[in-house]
C-alpha positions in Angstrom: 0.0 0.0 0.0 1.3 3.5 -0.8 0.1 7.0 -1.3 -1.2 8.5 -4.6 0.2 12.0 -4.3 0.3 14.5 -1.5 -2.2 14.4 1.4 -5.2 16.8 1.0 -6.0 19.0 3.9 -9.7 18.9 5.0 -11.5 20.2 8.0 -11.9 16.6 9.1 -8.2 15.7 8.7 -5.7 14.7 6.0 -7.3 12.8 3.1 -4.8 10.5 1.5 -5.5 8.6 -1.7 -3.8 5.2 -1.6 -2.9 2.4 -4.0 -2.6 -1.2 -3.3 -2.4 -4.5 -5.1 -4.9 -7.3 -4.6 -5.2 -10.8 -6.0 -4.1 -11.5 -9.6 -1.9 -8.4 -9.5 -4.9 -6.1 -9.6 -3.9 -2.5 -8.6 -6.7 -0.4 -7.1 -7.1 3.0 -5.5 -8.5 3.6 -2.0 -8.4 6.4 0.6 -7.8 7.0 4.2 -8.2 9.9 6.7 -5.4 10.9 9.0 -5.6 13.0 12.1 -5.0 16.7 11.3 -2.8 17.4 14.3 -1.1 14.0 14.4 -1.0 12.4 10.9 0.5 9.2 12.4 -3.1 8.4 13.7 -5.4 6.7 11.2 -9.0 7.9 11.7 -10.7 5.9 9.0 -10.2 4.2 5.6 -12.2 2.8 2.8 -12.8 -0.9 3.4 -12.7 -1.6 -0.3 -11.2 0.1 -3.3 -13.0 3.2 -4.6 -11.5 2.8 -8.1 -10.4 -0.4 -9.8 -9.8 -1.5 -13.3 -13.0 -2.0 -15.2 -13.2 -4.7 -17.9 -12.2 -2.1 -20.7 -9.3 -0.8 -18.5 -7.6 -4.2 -18.0 -5.5 -4.5 -21.1 -2.3 -2.5 -21.7 1.4 -2.4 -21.2 0.8 -3.2 -17.5 -2.6 -4.9 -17.2 -5.1 -4.6 -14.3 -3.7 -1.3 -13.0 -5.2 2.0 -12.1 -3.0 4.5 -10.3 -2.8 8.2 -9.6 -0.1 10.7 -8.6 -2.5 13.2 -6.9 -5.9 14.8 -6.8 -7.4 18.3 -7.0 -10.1 19.4 -4.6 -12.5 22.2 -5.4 -15.0 22.9 -2.6 -16.2 19.4 -1.6 -15.5 17.7 -5.0 -12.3 15.8 -5.8 -11.0 15.4 -9.4 -8.7 12.4 -9.6 -6.6 11.9 -12.8 -5.5 8.3 -13.1 -3.4 6.2 -15.3 -4.8 2.9 -16.8 -2.6 -0.1 -17.6 0.2 2.3 -18.5 -1.7 2.9 -21.8 -3.9 5.9 -21.3 -5.3 8.3 -18.7 -8.8 9.0 -17.4 -10.5 11.2 -14.8 -12.8 10.4 -11.9 -14.7 12.8 -9.7 -16.0 12.1 -6.2 -17.8 13.9 -3.5 -15.6 14.4 -0.5 -18.6 13.8 1.8 -19.5 10.5 0.0 -15.9 9.4 0.2 -15.8 10.1 3.9 -19.2 8.4 4.5 -17.9 5.0 3.1 -14.9 5.0 5.4 -14.8 2.8 8.4 
């Protein structure tokens, strides 16, 4: 597991987009929330990936991979550019509130 770019400062804490590898070398993106005053404390994290390779995103130079190097937040909406199978890029958007709501 590793980070996908710099932490994003929110009122609730530091939002960190993460990447990890699962079965069959399937790289996905998740998220966690760290304490604003002590980032060594994990407050919550997504129990499952929030972005994973769809069937049309599986083939490429490095198959079964989605990854990002950072996100942009405007208000309470996140724009996440991500690479797909080392072949092309795409963009995802997410509501910060919805993302925090699915964390455990």
